[in-house]
Backbone bond lengths (Angstrom), bond angles and torsions (degrees), N, CA, C in turn:
res aa  C-N    CA-C-N  psi(-1)  N-CA   C-N-CA  omega(-1)  CA-C   N-CA-C  phi
1 M - - - 1.465 - - 1.529 108.88 -
2 L 1.322 116.43 134.16 1.453 122.08 -178.94 1.511 110.54 -71.08
3 L 1.304 115.10 140.78 1.448 119.85 175.39 1.512 110.34 -72.41
4 S 1.298 117.29 138.65 1.456 120.01 175.14 1.509 109.09 -72.25
5 R 1.352 115.97 156.66 1.452 120.66 -178.73 1.522 111.21 -61.95
6 E 1.354 116.93 -28.70 1.455 119.56 -179.68 1.532 111.27 -66.93
7 N 1.352 117.40 -29.31 1.452 120.87 -177.91 1.521 112.95 -87.76
8 Q 1.334 117.14 -4.09 1.448 121.37 -179.73 1.522 109.46 -92.35
9 S 1.337 116.56 138.13 1.460 120.27 176.49 1.525 109.04 -75.06
10 V 1.306 116.02 137.18 1.455 121.60 -179.31 1.521 108.98 -94.37
11 V 1.335 116.45 129.25 1.459 121.61 180.00 1.523 109.41 -71.96
12 T 1.320 116.67 125.94 1.471 121.37 176.82 1.519 112.19 -110.63
13 T 1.325 116.80 -16.90 1.471 121.42 177.43 1.529 109.57 -140.02
14 F 1.308 115.26 154.40 1.466 121.82 172.74 1.521 108.19 -117.20
15 I 1.319 115.64 153.62 1.461 121.99 175.19 1.529 108.05 -108.93
16 L 1.330 116.34 117.49 1.459 121.69 178.11 1.524 108.39 -90.04
17 L 1.326 117.19 106.63 1.460 120.09 -177.04 1.520 112.38 -65.77
18 G 1.333 116.32 -34.72 1.458 119.61 179.79 1.513 111.65 56.15
19 F 1.351 115.82 -125.97 1.462 121.57 -180.00 1.531 110.45 -111.85
20 S 1.342 116.13 33.20 1.461 121.11 -176.24 1.526 112.84 -66.00
21 E 1.341 118.16 -18.71 1.462 119.88 179.23 1.526 111.79 -74.80
22 Y 1.340 117.28 -5.05 1.461 122.36 176.72 1.532 109.03 -119.67
23 P 1.338 118.37 73.07 1.470 120.46 -175.15 1.525 113.27 -60.78
24 G 1.316 117.98 -31.08 1.462 120.27 -179.81 1.519 113.89 -72.82
25 L 1.325 116.84 -15.04 1.471 120.65 -177.98 1.522 112.89 -101.24
26 Q 1.331 117.85 1.48 1.464 120.28 -174.93 1.528 111.64 -59.94
27 V 1.341 117.75 -49.57 1.469 120.28 -178.94 1.534 112.05 -68.37
28 P 1.345 120.28 -47.22 1.472 119.08 176.56 1.524 112.94 -58.70
29 L 1.338 117.37 -41.70 1.461 119.82 177.95 1.521 111.31 -64.67
30 F 1.336 116.86 -38.89 1.466 120.40 177.27 1.524 110.49 -59.33
31 L 1.323 116.95 -46.48 1.471 120.57 -178.88 1.529 111.41 -65.72
32 I 1.326 116.35 -39.26 1.471 120.04 179.61 1.522 110.38 -65.41
33 F 1.338 116.74 -49.40 1.460 119.76 -177.66 1.531 111.52 -68.94
34 L 1.325 117.45 -31.42 1.463 120.05 175.61 1.524 110.30 -64.98
35 A 1.333 116.55 -42.97 1.460 120.22 177.85 1.529 110.97 -64.08
36 V 1.339 116.34 -42.12 1.467 120.39 178.83 1.525 110.53 -62.33
37 Y 1.330 116.67 -44.26 1.467 119.76 -179.57 1.523 111.63 -65.72
38 T 1.325 117.30 -37.50 1.465 120.79 177.64 1.524 110.69 -62.29
39 V 1.334 116.02 -46.53 1.471 120.27 177.94 1.521 110.20 -62.68
40 T 1.331 116.59 -41.00 1.468 121.26 179.64 1.520 111.49 -61.30
41 A 1.343 116.15 -49.16 1.461 120.41 -177.52 1.523 111.21 -65.39
42 V 1.336 116.92 -48.28 1.471 120.62 -178.84 1.528 110.60 -65.30
43 G 1.336 116.65 -43.51 1.461 120.46 -177.81 1.512 113.17 -65.08
44 N 1.328 116.77 -47.68 1.465 120.09 -176.68 1.525 112.19 -72.69
45 L 1.323 117.57 -44.64 1.466 119.25 177.86 1.527 110.58 -66.81
46 G 1.338 116.22 -36.59 1.465 119.58 176.04 1.519 111.91 -62.52
47 M 1.341 116.03 -38.95 1.461 120.02 178.29 1.518 111.25 -65.42
48 V 1.331 116.99 -41.14 1.468 120.77 178.45 1.523 110.50 -62.13
49 V 1.336 116.59 -45.92 1.472 120.72 -179.50 1.525 110.67 -65.51
50 L 1.337 116.74 -44.31 1.468 120.79 -179.07 1.522 111.44 -60.05
51 I 1.321 116.49 -44.77 1.462 120.32 179.40 1.519 110.76 -65.70
52 R 1.325 117.26 -35.49 1.457 120.72 -178.79 1.531 112.18 -68.80
53 I 1.344 117.47 -38.95 1.470 119.82 -172.64 1.524 113.58 -95.35
54 S 1.346 117.75 -16.56 1.467 120.21 -178.42 1.527 109.82 -94.16
55 S 1.322 116.38 115.55 1.473 120.65 -178.15 1.528 111.74 -63.99
56 K 1.330 117.32 -28.26 1.467 120.66 -179.69 1.526 111.58 -65.99
57 L 1.334 116.23 -23.15 1.469 120.70 -177.20 1.524 112.39 -98.51
58 H 1.329 117.06 12.01 1.464 120.21 178.76 1.528 109.63 -86.42
59 T 1.316 115.05 66.63 1.462 122.78 179.09 1.525 107.73 -129.06
60 P 1.338 117.43 163.68 1.469 119.85 -179.91 1.520 113.96 -55.39
61 M 1.342 117.63 -41.46 1.459 119.82 -177.44 1.527 110.82 -60.76
62 Y 1.312 117.22 -43.50 1.458 120.54 -178.23 1.531 111.61 -78.84
63 Y 1.303 116.72 -22.74 1.465 119.71 171.95 1.532 109.40 -63.60
64 F 1.339 115.91 -45.50 1.469 119.64 176.32 1.525 110.42 -65.23
65 L 1.331 116.90 -39.85 1.455 120.48 -178.69 1.526 111.59 -64.32
66 S 1.330 117.61 -36.13 1.472 119.90 178.17 1.529 110.82 -63.53
67 H 1.332 116.98 -37.54 1.468 119.67 177.88 1.530 110.37 -73.54
68 L 1.331 117.22 -34.88 1.467 120.07 176.08 1.528 110.09 -62.22
69 S 1.325 116.79 -42.31 1.465 120.99 179.03 1.526 110.87 -66.46
70 F 1.320 117.07 -40.41 1.464 120.74 178.27 1.524 110.40 -62.70
71 V 1.329 117.10 -44.09 1.467 121.65 -179.77 1.533 110.55 -64.52
72 D 1.347 116.64 -41.29 1.462 120.04 178.83 1.528 111.34 -62.97
73 F 1.332 116.37 -41.07 1.461 119.87 177.95 1.533 110.47 -62.71
74 C 1.328 116.64 -46.07 1.473 120.44 -179.94 1.521 111.17 -63.77
75 Y 1.317 116.83 -43.29 1.465 121.52 -179.78 1.524 110.09 -58.91
76 S 1.339 115.65 -49.23 1.460 119.98 -178.87 1.523 111.64 -64.12
77 T 1.336 117.18 -36.78 1.460 121.34 -178.84 1.523 111.64 -69.38
78 V 1.318 117.43 -30.12 1.466 120.84 176.99 1.524 111.07 -69.82
79 V 1.349 117.18 -32.76 1.460 121.36 -171.51 1.523 113.33 -98.88
80 T 1.334 117.37 -51.06 1.462 121.32 -165.52 1.534 115.11 -67.98
81 P 1.345 120.74 -43.75 1.478 118.57 -179.67 1.525 113.58 -55.91
82 K 1.333 117.57 -40.94 1.471 120.00 178.07 1.525 110.52 -67.22
83 L 1.331 116.77 -37.16 1.462 120.78 176.31 1.528 110.20 -61.74
84 L 1.331 117.29 -44.88 1.462 121.35 179.42 1.532 110.95 -63.45
85 E 1.326 116.27 -41.34 1.463 120.31 178.76 1.524 110.99 -60.83
86 N 1.321 116.95 -44.57 1.464 120.91 -177.06 1.528 112.58 -68.48
87 L 1.340 117.12 -21.64 1.463 120.09 179.68 1.527 112.50 -77.03
88 V 1.331 117.18 -22.33 1.474 119.71 -177.04 1.521 112.92 -116.76
89 A 1.319 118.43 -12.76 1.466 121.51 -177.13 1.525 110.29 -100.78
90 E 1.320 115.42 146.37 1.464 120.68 175.70 1.528 110.48 -72.46
91 D 1.323 115.77 -37.20 1.464 120.99 -179.18 1.526 109.47 -84.47
92 R 1.326 116.57 109.89 1.462 121.64 -177.90 1.534 111.99 -105.59
93 T 1.309 116.23 24.88 1.462 119.74 -178.22 1.521 111.19 -83.66
94 I 1.319 115.11 155.77 1.455 123.50 172.09 1.525 106.49 -139.00
95 C 1.316 117.35 135.08 1.464 119.40 -177.21 1.529 110.59 -66.85
96 F 1.309 115.62 158.39 1.468 120.97 -176.04 1.530 111.76 -55.39
97 M 1.340 116.66 -51.07 1.466 119.15 -178.17 1.516 111.63 -68.71
98 G 1.343 116.82 -31.53 1.466 119.41 175.83 1.517 111.22 -62.97
99 C 1.330 115.69 -39.92 1.473 120.86 178.57 1.525 110.65 -66.66
100 I 1.329 116.61 -43.57 1.461 120.78 179.04 1.525 110.69 -63.44
101 L 1.337 116.61 -42.75 1.473 120.29 179.49 1.520 111.14 -65.77
102 Q 1.339 117.41 -38.86 1.458 119.17 177.74 1.522 110.46 -60.45
103 F 1.341 116.09 -46.55 1.461 118.79 177.08 1.528 111.51 -59.27
104 S 1.337 117.49 -42.88 1.468 121.36 -177.46 1.520 111.38 -58.43
105 F 1.339 116.23 -46.55 1.466 119.86 -179.69 1.523 111.61 -69.29
106 I 1.321 116.84 -38.49 1.466 120.39 176.74 1.525 109.97 -58.30
107 C 1.325 115.90 -45.30 1.462 121.10 -179.65 1.519 111.23 -62.28
108 V 1.328 117.38 -46.86 1.471 121.07 179.74 1.514 110.62 -55.84
109 F 1.330 117.21 -53.41 1.459 120.52 -173.05 1.524 112.19 -71.05
110 A 1.339 117.74 -32.68 1.464 120.24 177.68 1.521 111.01 -66.20
111 V 1.327 117.35 -44.34 1.465 121.28 179.91 1.530 110.76 -67.61
112 V 1.330 116.60 -41.95 1.471 119.70 179.16 1.528 110.16 -60.64
113 E 1.334 117.28 -44.96 1.467 119.68 179.82 1.524 111.22 -62.27
114 T 1.316 117.07 -38.55 1.461 120.83 179.15 1.524 111.46 -56.35
115 F 1.332 116.94 -45.81 1.461 119.85 -174.83 1.526 112.98 -86.69
116 I 1.338 118.24 -22.57 1.463 118.65 172.49 1.526 109.43 -68.18
117 L 1.323 117.74 -38.91 1.463 120.18 175.20 1.525 111.16 -62.26
118 A 1.328 117.39 -36.06 1.465 121.05 176.19 1.523 110.62 -67.74
119 A 1.340 117.38 -40.59 1.471 121.11 177.20 1.522 110.72 -63.01
120 M 1.324 116.85 -38.70 1.463 120.79 177.76 1.526 111.30 -65.72
121 A 1.333 117.03 -33.40 1.466 120.52 176.10 1.525 110.44 -64.63
122 Y 1.341 116.66 -41.70 1.472 120.06 177.30 1.525 110.55 -64.48
123 D 1.328 116.85 -38.28 1.465 120.99 177.24 1.518 110.62 -60.57
124 R 1.326 117.56 -44.38 1.466 120.92 178.63 1.529 111.20 -66.29
125 F 1.322 117.40 -34.83 1.466 122.04 176.96 1.528 110.66 -60.74
126 V 1.328 116.87 -47.93 1.464 120.66 -179.84 1.522 110.34 -65.44
127 A 1.340 117.18 -40.80 1.460 120.97 -177.36 1.527 112.15 -64.21
128 V 1.331 117.06 -36.78 1.465 120.53 -176.95 1.519 111.87 -89.00
129 C 1.327 117.13 -42.88 1.467 120.94 -173.30 1.528 113.32 -88.36
130 N 1.327 118.26 -27.03 1.467 121.34 178.88 1.535 110.52 -135.42
131 P 1.344 117.03 61.69 1.466 119.16 -173.74 1.526 113.77 -63.34
132 L 1.337 118.01 -32.22 1.460 120.47 -178.89 1.525 112.26 -70.35
133 L 1.329 117.15 -24.69 1.461 121.21 -179.29 1.529 112.02 -103.30
134 Y 1.348 115.96 7.99 1.461 119.76 -173.19 1.529 112.47 -56.84
135 T 1.327 117.18 -50.71 1.469 119.87 -176.40 1.526 111.97 -66.77
136 V 1.340 116.32 -26.90 1.464 119.87 179.10 1.522 110.76 -78.19
137 V 1.343 115.92 -47.22 1.464 120.08 -177.55 1.524 111.03 -69.12
138 M 1.331 116.43 -49.79 1.468 120.12 -177.81 1.528 109.76 -87.41
139 S 1.305 114.73 63.12 1.460 120.92 179.78 1.523 110.21 -73.47
140 Q 1.311 115.30 163.74 1.466 119.50 178.19 1.523 111.13 -60.68
141 K 1.322 115.98 -36.73 1.461 120.08 179.88 1.525 111.21 -62.95
142 L 1.339 116.94 -43.36 1.462 120.61 -179.69 1.531 110.34 -66.14
143 C 1.326 116.89 -43.92 1.464 120.53 -179.27 1.531 110.93 -60.59
144 V 1.330 116.52 -46.47 1.460 120.57 178.99 1.528 110.24 -62.63
145 S 1.330 116.66 -39.91 1.465 120.73 -179.63 1.520 111.62 -64.46
146 L 1.352 116.94 -41.81 1.462 120.29 179.92 1.530 111.49 -65.11
147 V 1.332 116.13 -41.84 1.459 119.69 178.71 1.529 110.49 -67.86
148 A 1.335 116.86 -43.36 1.465 120.67 179.42 1.527 110.87 -62.22
149 A 1.332 116.61 -39.65 1.467 120.32 178.47 1.530 110.88 -64.64
150 S 1.341 117.15 -37.96 1.468 120.87 178.52 1.520 110.98 -63.19
151 Y 1.342 116.15 -46.28 1.466 119.61 179.42 1.531 111.06 -66.13
152 T 1.325 116.12 -40.19 1.471 119.79 -178.74 1.522 111.15 -63.03
153 W 1.343 116.29 -46.91 1.461 118.92 -179.59 1.530 110.95 -68.04
154 G 1.325 117.32 -33.79 1.457 120.23 175.92 1.517 111.43 -61.98
155 I 1.328 117.16 -43.22 1.462 121.63 179.44 1.524 110.93 -67.51
156 V 1.351 116.81 -42.35 1.467 120.79 178.96 1.531 110.57 -62.22
157 S 1.334 116.26 -45.20 1.471 120.38 179.40 1.522 110.73 -61.38
158 S 1.331 115.68 -44.58 1.461 120.24 -178.78 1.526 111.63 -64.22
159 L 1.325 117.03 -45.96 1.461 120.06 -179.55 1.527 111.18 -62.91
160 T 1.331 116.44 -38.45 1.465 120.50 179.78 1.524 111.11 -63.90
161 L 1.327 116.44 -48.96 1.460 120.14 -178.44 1.534 111.49 -70.61
162 T 1.333 116.96 -35.12 1.463 119.87 177.75 1.528 110.57 -65.16
163 Y 1.320 116.33 -41.54 1.476 120.09 177.74 1.523 110.63 -61.92
164 S 1.337 116.51 -38.81 1.469 119.16 179.57 1.530 110.83 -66.49
165 L 1.339 117.34 -31.95 1.466 119.96 176.16 1.526 111.31 -70.94
166 L 1.329 116.21 -42.94 1.467 120.37 -179.27 1.528 111.71 -65.79
167 A 1.334 116.18 -22.38 1.466 119.89 178.71 1.530 111.99 -77.38
168 L 1.345 116.68 -12.78 1.456 120.43 179.08 1.524 110.79 -85.13
169 S 1.324 115.75 161.25 1.465 121.50 175.01 1.522 108.57 -103.11
170 F 1.329 116.45 135.99 1.457 121.75 178.43 1.528 108.33 -119.95
171 C 1.316 115.14 107.07 1.460 120.15 -177.11 1.520 111.66 -125.94
172 G 1.304 116.93 17.09 1.456 121.59 178.48 1.516 111.23 109.49
173 P 1.364 116.37 150.33 1.461 127.41 0.84 1.533 112.11 -72.74
174 N 1.323 115.62 165.24 1.457 119.59 -178.07 1.519 112.56 -116.27
175 I 1.334 116.19 20.27 1.468 120.91 -178.24 1.528 109.36 -97.80
176 I 1.337 116.40 124.75 1.471 123.50 178.38 1.519 107.99 -109.39
177 N 1.322 116.69 116.23 1.465 121.27 -177.58 1.530 110.17 -84.67
178 N 1.324 114.86 60.95 1.462 121.73 177.11 1.522 106.82 -162.09
179 F 1.331 117.01 179.00 1.467 119.43 178.42 1.525 111.92 -106.60
180 I 1.335 117.02 1.43 1.462 121.97 177.06 1.526 109.38 -133.65
181 C 1.331 114.66 159.07 1.467 120.48 177.55 1.523 108.44 -86.03
182 E 1.309 115.18 86.40 1.450 122.13 -176.34 1.523 109.95 -91.04
183 Y 1.333 117.28 146.78 1.461 122.38 -169.62 1.525 112.72 -57.70
184 S 1.320 117.10 -51.36 1.466 119.74 -174.97 1.521 111.59 -63.93
185 V 1.343 117.18 -33.88 1.459 120.14 178.74 1.516 110.63 -69.38
186 L 1.346 117.23 -41.90 1.458 120.62 178.16 1.526 110.92 -62.29
187 V 1.320 116.27 -41.85 1.462 119.81 178.68 1.532 110.26 -63.83
188 S 1.326 116.64 -38.24 1.468 120.33 -176.19 1.524 112.86 -68.86
189 V 1.355 117.34 -25.48 1.473 118.95 -179.70 1.532 112.32 -95.93
190 S 1.318 117.60 4.68 1.465 119.67 176.58 1.521 109.15 -80.80
191 C 1.334 115.83 161.24 1.466 119.49 178.45 1.526 110.48 -108.93
192 S 1.329 116.31 23.02 1.466 121.84 175.52 1.520 109.39 -107.06
193 D 1.297 116.49 168.35 1.457 120.88 175.07 1.525 108.15 -70.34
194 P 1.351 118.93 114.64 1.461 121.09 -173.32 1.531 114.75 -87.22
195 H 1.335 117.51 4.86 1.465 120.04 -170.75 1.529 111.91 -58.41
196 V 1.328 117.66 -50.06 1.467 120.68 -177.43 1.521 110.62 -62.44
197 S 1.322 117.32 -43.57 1.460 121.44 -179.84 1.524 111.28 -63.56
198 Q 1.320 116.89 -41.61 1.458 120.52 -179.88 1.524 111.43 -65.88
199 V 1.333 116.56 -41.40 1.471 120.20 178.21 1.524 110.46 -64.54
200 L 1.330 116.48 -42.50 1.462 121.21 179.79 1.523 110.92 -61.29
201 C 1.324 116.68 -45.43 1.459 120.79 178.56 1.527 110.88 -63.13
202 L 1.329 116.57 -41.82 1.464 121.10 179.86 1.523 110.94 -62.32
203 V 1.331 117.05 -42.95 1.468 121.45 -178.78 1.530 110.62 -63.43
204 I 1.331 116.72 -48.20 1.466 120.42 -178.14 1.525 110.73 -65.85
205 T 1.328 116.97 -44.06 1.465 120.66 179.71 1.517 111.00 -63.89
206 F 1.333 116.69 -43.80 1.461 121.00 179.56 1.527 110.51 -62.57
207 F 1.328 117.02 -44.21 1.463 120.32 179.50 1.527 110.98 -61.77
208 D 1.328 116.93 -46.15 1.466 120.73 -178.11 1.522 111.69 -62.18
209 E 1.317 116.17 -49.19 1.460 119.93 -177.11 1.528 111.90 -66.98
210 V 1.330 116.48 -48.12 1.462 120.22 -176.07 1.525 111.17 -66.53
211 S 1.328 117.82 -46.50 1.462 120.22 -178.07 1.524 111.46 -64.41
212 S 1.336 117.59 -43.31 1.465 120.03 -179.84 1.526 111.42 -67.62
213 L 1.339 116.52 -41.93 1.467 119.28 179.39 1.525 111.85 -68.13
214 L 1.331 117.60 -34.37 1.467 119.82 175.99 1.527 110.83 -63.26
215 I 1.326 116.99 -42.18 1.465 120.71 177.42 1.525 109.92 -61.80
216 I 1.328 116.22 -46.41 1.467 120.86 -177.62 1.526 111.18 -65.26
217 L 1.333 116.80 -47.53 1.464 120.25 -177.92 1.523 112.17 -65.77
218 S 1.335 117.23 -41.10 1.463 119.70 -179.77 1.524 111.30 -67.62
219 T 1.341 117.66 -43.02 1.471 119.65 179.99 1.528 111.04 -65.41
220 Y 1.328 117.58 -41.41 1.460 118.95 -179.01 1.524 112.51 -75.25
221 T 1.308 117.98 -21.85 1.471 119.94 171.23 1.514 110.22 -65.15
222 F 1.339 116.48 -46.64 1.473 120.35 177.63 1.530 110.64 -65.50
223 I 1.322 117.59 -37.76 1.462 120.71 178.03 1.527 110.31 -61.93
224 F 1.333 116.62 -46.06 1.465 120.70 -179.60 1.525 111.12 -62.11
225 L 1.338 116.87 -44.61 1.465 120.10 179.98 1.528 111.35 -64.09
226 T 1.322 116.83 -35.27 1.471 120.45 178.81 1.524 110.61 -70.71
227 V 1.321 116.38 -41.48 1.465 120.27 -176.00 1.521 111.43 -67.13
228 I 1.334 117.69 -41.98 1.471 118.80 -177.06 1.531 111.61 -69.89
229 R 1.339 118.07 -15.91 1.458 121.01 176.65 1.528 112.41 -87.47
230 M 1.323 117.00 -8.48 1.467 119.79 -179.76 1.529 109.75 -67.51
231 P 1.331 117.53 134.15 1.462 120.38 -175.67 1.523 114.40 -72.16
232 S 1.336 117.62 -32.32 1.466 120.04 -174.67 1.522 111.08 -99.73
233 A 1.334 114.31 142.81 1.465 119.64 177.55 1.521 110.55 -67.39
234 G 1.323 116.63 -33.45 1.460 120.57 178.46 1.517 112.07 -63.50
235 G 1.339 115.82 -40.81 1.463 120.44 178.14 1.513 111.75 -64.42
236 R 1.344 116.31 -40.19 1.462 120.08 179.09 1.528 110.91 -66.42
237 Q 1.341 115.67 -41.64 1.467 119.38 179.91 1.525 111.07 -64.56
238 K 1.325 117.06 -40.85 1.462 120.63 179.14 1.526 111.14 -64.88
239 A 1.343 116.06 -41.47 1.461 119.85 179.91 1.519 111.22 -64.59
240 F 1.333 116.76 -42.91 1.459 119.70 179.30 1.528 111.54 -66.56
241 S 1.355 116.52 -37.08 1.455 119.47 -178.57 1.525 111.97 -65.87
242 T 1.360 116.96 -31.69 1.465 119.80 178.90 1.528 111.92 -69.65
243 C 1.338 115.94 -20.95 1.469 120.28 -177.75 1.530 113.18 -103.59
244 A 1.334 116.94 -11.87 1.463 120.23 -170.94 1.528 112.07 -61.09
245 S 1.344 117.57 -47.32 1.462 120.88 -177.53 1.524 111.03 -63.26
246 H 1.334 115.82 -42.89 1.456 119.58 -178.80 1.525 111.33 -66.74
247 L 1.325 116.82 -41.02 1.462 120.37 177.52 1.527 111.23 -62.12
248 T 1.330 116.60 -39.13 1.458 120.62 177.69 1.522 110.78 -63.71
249 A 1.339 116.70 -44.99 1.463 121.26 179.45 1.526 111.15 -62.18
250 I 1.332 116.76 -41.97 1.464 121.28 178.93 1.528 110.39 -63.00
251 T 1.331 116.48 -45.36 1.465 121.04 -178.84 1.518 111.47 -60.45
252 V 1.338 115.82 -43.82 1.471 120.23 -179.37 1.522 110.76 -65.67
253 F 1.337 117.05 -47.78 1.460 121.00 -175.72 1.522 111.97 -66.01
254 H 1.334 117.02 -55.29 1.465 119.45 -176.66 1.530 111.22 -72.12
255 G 1.333 117.20 -27.86 1.465 119.33 174.59 1.515 111.06 -62.88
256 A 1.347 116.20 -41.82 1.466 120.37 178.07 1.521 110.95 -65.84
257 V 1.345 116.63 -41.68 1.467 120.50 179.47 1.522 110.91 -62.45
258 L 1.336 116.89 -48.52 1.457 120.85 -177.99 1.523 111.06 -65.98
259 F 1.333 117.12 -36.11 1.463 119.87 176.72 1.517 110.72 -61.63
260 L 1.343 115.99 -44.05 1.462 120.48 -177.98 1.527 111.09 -64.50
261 Y 1.344 117.05 -39.69 1.457 119.66 -176.90 1.529 112.88 -83.66
262 C 1.333 116.75 -11.87 1.467 119.51 179.14 1.525 112.47 -95.37
263 V 1.349 116.39 -2.26 1.463 119.08 176.86 1.528 108.48 -64.28
264 P 1.327 118.65 127.92 1.469 120.28 -178.66 1.512 111.66 -61.83
265 D 1.320 115.46 143.36 1.467 121.54 -178.85 1.526 109.16 -84.22
266 S 1.328 115.56 91.20 1.456 119.86 179.84 1.521 108.96 -148.72
267 Q 1.329 115.48 169.00 1.457 120.53 -179.13 1.530 111.60 -68.04
268 N 1.330 117.10 -22.65 1.458 121.03 -177.43 1.529 112.98 -91.41
269 S 1.318 117.59 0.59 1.464 120.04 -174.36 1.518 112.92 -97.29
270 W 1.346 118.34 5.81 1.453 120.35 -175.00 1.519 112.15 -61.98
271 L 1.353 117.22 -36.48 1.462 120.05 -179.46 1.523 110.66 -67.52
272 L 1.339 116.73 -40.24 1.459 120.38 177.56 1.525 111.39 -64.18
273 V 1.346 116.66 -37.24 1.463 120.70 177.28 1.524 110.17 -62.68
274 K 1.321 116.75 -42.67 1.469 120.29 178.84 1.523 111.28 -65.64
275 V 1.324 116.90 -42.35 1.470 120.65 178.18 1.525 110.28 -62.63
276 G 1.339 116.51 -43.57 1.455 120.36 177.22 1.518 111.98 -63.05
277 S 1.331 116.67 -39.03 1.461 120.92 178.66 1.522 111.10 -65.75
278 V 1.337 116.96 -40.19 1.472 120.76 176.59 1.521 110.25 -62.40
279 L 1.313 116.18 -46.14 1.464 120.65 179.82 1.523 111.36 -60.30
280 Y 1.336 115.98 -44.68 1.459 122.09 -174.64 1.526 112.55 -75.85
281 A 1.337 116.37 -42.45 1.464 120.18 -171.12 1.522 114.11 -96.12
282 V 1.343 117.77 -22.95 1.462 120.60 -174.58 1.528 112.33 -113.94
283 V 1.331 116.69 -46.21 1.467 120.25 -173.32 1.529 112.41 -79.80
284 V 1.334 117.28 -46.07 1.467 120.45 -177.25 1.528 113.02 -56.94
285 P 1.354 119.95 -45.39 1.468 118.86 177.77 1.525 114.14 -59.42
286 M 1.340 117.29 -25.64 1.466 120.85 177.58 1.521 111.67 -77.77
287 L 1.336 117.21 -32.94 1.460 121.11 -171.69 1.521 113.54 -74.42
288 N 1.352 117.53 -35.49 1.461 118.96 -174.46 1.529 114.31 -56.35
289 P 1.354 119.79 -50.05 1.462 118.13 178.04 1.523 112.48 -63.60
290 L 1.345 117.49 -33.43 1.466 120.04 177.30 1.520 110.61 -66.13
291 I 1.321 116.63 -42.69 1.467 120.91 179.50 1.515 110.84 -59.85
292 Y 1.336 116.71 -47.41 1.461 120.00 -175.90 1.524 112.99 -76.58
293 S 1.333 117.64 -26.31 1.464 118.69 179.72 1.523 111.73 -82.67
294 L 1.338 117.32 -34.62 1.458 120.46 -177.24 1.528 112.94 -82.51
295 R 1.329 116.87 -27.81 1.466 120.18 -174.79 1.525 113.23 -106.01
296 N 1.315 118.18 -2.66 1.451 120.19 -173.18 1.528 110.98 -112.30
297 K 1.337 115.83 119.62 1.457 121.31 -176.88 1.523 111.93 -65.99
298 D 1.331 117.95 -41.02 1.465 121.16 -178.68 1.523 111.61 -63.83
299 V 1.338 115.95 -41.74 1.465 119.84 -179.88 1.519 110.40 -65.66
300 K 1.336 117.43 -44.83 1.469 120.90 179.84 1.522 111.06 -63.50
301 E 1.336 116.84 -40.22 1.461 119.92 178.89 1.522 111.23 -66.04
302 S 1.333 117.23 -42.21 1.468 120.67 177.93 1.523 111.20 -64.99
303 M 1.337 116.51 -36.53 1.455 120.48 177.89 1.522 111.04 -65.78
304 R 1.338 116.96 -43.79 1.466 120.20 178.86 1.528 110.77 -63.05
305 K 1.326 116.32 -40.28 1.457 120.26 179.88 1.517 110.93 -65.65
306 L 1.337 116.18 -39.58 1.450 119.91 179.30 1.530 111.40 -66.51
307 L 1.322 116.54 -40.17 1.471 120.39 -178.89 1.521 111.65 -70.49
308 S 1.361 116.50 -33.27 1.470 119.24 178.99 1.528 113.00 -80.59
309 H 1.340 116.35 -23.84 1.468 121.47 177.41 1.518 108.48 -131.68
310 P 1.328 117.58 72.06 1.484 120.48 -177.83 1.513 112.32 -62.91
311 I 1.341 114.78 150.70 1.450 120.65 179.44 1.530 108.97 -72.51
312 K 1.305 116.67 132.61 1.451 122.20 178.14 1.533 110.28 -97.49
313 F 1.306 115.72 125.20 1.459 120.78 -179.09 1.521 109.34 -96.17
């Protein structure tokens, strides 16, 4: 006979196991992740400020990059502080609503980053394939609309998936074998039928990944065909250099996503899931500002100018 819902204990807290099975690595991991988060926060916020104050960077590409940096900072801030706390604290619990809210924000920022990278691909397509019409096509109105659409769809996706989680019953177990409140793990520890929630998550994830990758692949196909037709080697090198940083960022981000979703679903894959989660949630937000600052001539020049002529308050 099935237990009635009244006789079932309701989960009010979850335990994030994180990397607790490696007690000797808690302090080294804390120092590593603290350093990564520091670089992430300084790099991304620095990029936002640099783009805001440098007139040379007031272009559509850097407008998108400023939002990418802001999203990376927010994403890392949602995940890393709790990870750092769990590495040094005995109490690794997180309240039910705290876990749900963490997932909600993770979902928003992950989806927004997916489509901002796609918008940046379209920007590079216009810049390389239609340079004479670039300022007309990539108008301020279009740029704002693309960013607003990314945030709107991110919020809609998050609210939809969060509602599907809240519709489930959680009556135990309350142990999450990860350091973040990830959707599939939350669904797996519920005591409700997870079929509808799993299908909903699959549909939204599939749509986001496929649609964004189709935009990126189609735009870069046209970019490649345009570049190889250029008569001068200098023109080809310049065109490739304008896309190099963005291509690197896309490879890192979607590579981490695909790695995480390609981990086999088995009892022995928990370590790979954690490694993929670290790569996706902690490392990637740190890499984007490094990629754009180290490989981008305009950013390096603006940085040198700012350091040689600091703003006086």
